[in-house]
C-alpha positions as CSV (number, residue, x, y, z in Angstrom):
1,M,36.9,27.2,-47.5
2,T,34.9,26.4,-50.6
3,A,31.2,26.4,-50.7
4,S,29.6,23.1,-49.7
5,P,27.0,21.5,-51.9
6,H,25.2,20.1,-48.8
7,A,22.3,22.0,-47.2
8,R,23.0,20.4,-43.9
9,H,26.3,19.5,-42.2
10,L,27.0,17.1,-39.3
11,A,28.1,18.5,-36.0
12,Q,29.9,16.3,-33.5
13,L,30.9,16.7,-29.9
14,N,33.0,14.2,-28.0
15,V,34.2,14.5,-24.5
16,A,36.9,12.6,-22.6
17,R,37.8,12.6,-18.9
18,L,41.6,12.7,-18.5
19,R,43.3,10.1,-16.3
20,F,46.1,12.6,-15.6
21,P,46.5,16.4,-16.0
22,I,47.2,17.4,-19.6
23,D,50.8,18.4,-18.7
24,D,51.5,15.1,-17.0
25,P,54.3,13.0,-18.8
26,R,51.8,10.1,-19.0
27,V,49.7,12.2,-21.4
28,A,52.6,13.5,-23.4
29,H,52.2,11.2,-26.4
30,F,48.5,12.3,-26.7
31,V,49.6,16.0,-26.6
32,E,52.3,15.3,-29.2
33,M,49.7,13.8,-31.5
34,L,47.3,16.8,-31.3
35,D,48.9,19.0,-34.0
36,P,49.3,16.3,-36.6
37,V,45.8,14.8,-36.0
38,N,44.2,18.2,-36.1
39,A,46.1,19.1,-39.3
40,A,44.9,15.8,-40.8
41,A,41.3,16.7,-39.8
42,D,41.7,20.2,-41.3
43,D,42.8,18.6,-44.6
44,A,40.3,15.7,-44.6
45,P,37.7,15.5,-47.3
46,G,34.4,16.9,-46.0
47,F,35.9,18.8,-43.0
48,V,34.2,22.1,-42.4
49,W,35.2,23.5,-39.0
50,R,36.6,22.7,-35.6
51,L,36.5,24.4,-32.2
52,V,39.8,26.0,-31.1
53,E,40.5,28.1,-28.1
54,D,41.3,31.8,-28.9
55,G,45.0,32.1,-29.7
56,E,45.6,28.3,-29.6
57,A,45.8,25.5,-32.2
58,D,43.2,23.3,-30.4
59,A,40.5,23.3,-27.8
60,T,42.2,21.3,-25.0
61,G,42.3,24.3,-22.8
62,L,38.6,24.7,-22.9
63,R,37.1,22.9,-19.9
64,P,33.3,23.5,-19.8
65,L,32.7,20.2,-18.0
66,G,35.5,20.4,-15.4
67,E,39.2,20.5,-15.3
68,D,39.6,16.8,-16.1
69,V,37.3,16.8,-19.2
70,I,38.4,17.8,-22.7
71,V,36.0,18.5,-25.5
72,N,36.2,18.1,-29.3
73,L,33.6,19.9,-31.4
74,S,33.7,19.9,-35.2
75,V,31.4,20.1,-38.3
76,W,31.6,17.9,-41.3
77,E,29.8,17.9,-44.7
78,T,28.6,14.3,-44.2
79,Q,28.5,11.5,-41.7
80,E,30.7,9.4,-44.0
81,A,33.4,12.1,-44.0
82,L,33.5,12.2,-40.2
83,W,33.5,8.4,-40.1
84,D,36.4,8.1,-42.6
85,F,38.5,10.6,-40.6
86,A,37.7,9.0,-37.2
87,Y,38.2,5.4,-38.2
88,R,40.2,5.4,-41.5
89,S,43.0,7.8,-40.8
90,G,45.9,8.5,-38.4
91,H,43.2,9.5,-35.8
92,L,42.6,5.7,-35.3
93,E,45.9,5.5,-33.4
94,V,44.6,7.9,-30.9
95,M,41.4,5.9,-30.6
96,R,43.4,2.7,-30.0
97,R,45.4,4.3,-27.2
98,R,42.6,6.3,-25.6
99,R,42.6,4.1,-22.5
100,D,46.2,5.2,-21.8
101,W,45.0,8.8,-21.4
102,F,41.3,8.8,-20.7
103,H,38.9,7.0,-18.3
104,R,36.4,4.5,-19.7
105,H,33.1,6.2,-20.5
106,V,30.2,5.4,-18.2
107,E,27.7,7.5,-20.2
108,S,27.4,8.8,-23.7
109,H,30.5,10.7,-24.7
110,L,29.8,11.4,-28.4
111,V,26.8,13.1,-29.9
112,L,26.0,13.9,-33.5
113,W,23.4,16.3,-34.9
114,W,22.6,18.0,-38.2
115,V,23.0,21.8,-38.6
116,P,22.3,24.1,-41.5
117,A,25.3,24.5,-43.7
118,G,27.3,27.5,-42.4
119,H,26.1,27.2,-38.8
120,V,28.8,27.1,-36.2
121,P,27.6,25.3,-33.1
122,T,28.5,26.7,-29.7
123,V,29.9,24.7,-26.9
124,G,26.6,25.3,-25.0
125,E,24.6,24.0,-27.9
126,A,26.8,20.9,-28.2
127,L,26.5,20.2,-24.4
128,E,22.7,20.5,-24.7
129,R,22.7,17.9,-27.5
130,L,24.9,15.6,-25.4
131,A,22.6,16.1,-22.4
132,D,19.6,15.3,-24.6
133,L,21.2,12.1,-25.8
134,R,22.1,11.1,-22.3
135,T,18.6,11.8,-21.0
136,H,16.4,10.7,-23.8
137,G,18.5,8.4,-25.9
138,P,19.1,8.7,-29.7
139,S,16.7,10.8,-31.6
140,P,16.9,12.9,-34.8
141,R,17.9,15.8,-32.4
142,A,20.9,13.9,-30.9
143,F,22.3,10.6,-32.0
144,T,25.4,8.5,-32.5
145,F,27.1,6.6,-35.3
146,A,25.3,3.4,-34.2
147,S,21.9,5.1,-34.1
148,S,22.1,7.7,-36.8
149,Y,19.5,9.8,-38.6
150,T,19.6,11.4,-42.0
151,A,19.6,15.2,-42.4
152,A,16.1,14.9,-43.7
153,E,14.9,13.0,-40.7
154,A,16.5,15.6,-38.4
155,A,15.4,18.7,-40.3
156,G,12.7,19.6,-37.8
157,H,15.2,19.4,-34.9
158,A,18.0,21.6,-36.4
159,P,18.8,25.1,-35.0
160,D,17.5,28.1,-36.8
161,G,20.9,28.9,-38.2
162,D,20.7,32.5,-37.0
163,S,23.9,32.1,-35.0
164,A,27.5,32.3,-36.2
165,T,28.3,30.8,-39.6
166,V,31.4,29.2,-41.0
């Protein structure tokens, strides 16, 4: 990884509740798309880091919110880089077919927040940000694409950066 010119990076967590177990044939196409979509993310401009389970290629085995909920946690140099990957790449096919594999969201499922460059957010930290968004709505501490804040606006709400670094 090369050094980033950005003092702050954008962390994102999204959660999805599976309609069927991950090994169910009705989820097979989603599972088949994991490796190519994750590889595309890893190679995308502005990508910094993504959560993977120890010894695995992805984080689908991590279930901090229950057996039927998967999590995706990543860090990007800018909000634009994340947006381009999510909505202007092969990832869009997954988004278009999400109702085949996941239940419709009844509460916030995506949260964004700024972290110091080099900070690796924990799952616990990410879940706290999601809970904050669900409880208090968008703020510089926890927001969405539709209600975003700049890194400067969020600077007072970022972690100290004394945890793991990228």
